[in-house]
C-alpha positions, 0 to 999 in steps of 0.5 A, spaced: 268 699 921 268 692 924 267 686 921 261 683 924 264 676 922 269 675 928 263 676 933 259 671 930 264 666 930 265 666 937 259 662 940 261 657 934 268 657 937 265 656 944 261 650 941 266 647 938 271 647 943 266 644 948 265 638 943 272 638 943 273 637 950 267 632 951 270 628 945 277 628 948 275 626 954 271 620 952 277 618 947 282 619 953 278 613 957 280 608 952 275 602 951 270 599 955 270 593 959 269 587 955 263 585 954 262 578 958 256 573 954 252 569 958 252 561 956 245 563 954 247 569 948 253 564 946 247 559 944 243 564 941 249 567 937 251 560 934 243 558 933 242 565 929 248 564 925 247 557 923 240 559 920 244 565 916 242 571 920 248 577 918 254 576 923 254 584 923 248 584 925 248 579 930 254 582 933 251 589 933 245 586 937 249 583 942 254 589 942 260 586 940 265 586 935 264 581 929 270 577 930 267 575 936 261 573 932 266 570 927 270 566 932 263 563 935 260 561 929 267 557 927 
């Protein structure tokens, strides 16, 4: 008597393989181009950090690494 479990796994395997292929294609591209901040954004970042806003939140808002914010704040 054939097991129904093997037939149930096939669609899941196809979905997983498609997901893996999509993820590999994203990772294979490597990091995106560095973001260039405008002079206005640089002033805003310095001001936001100066008044005590969380550096991680500021970094997320501008789409940069928190190291960039730390460097600008020093």
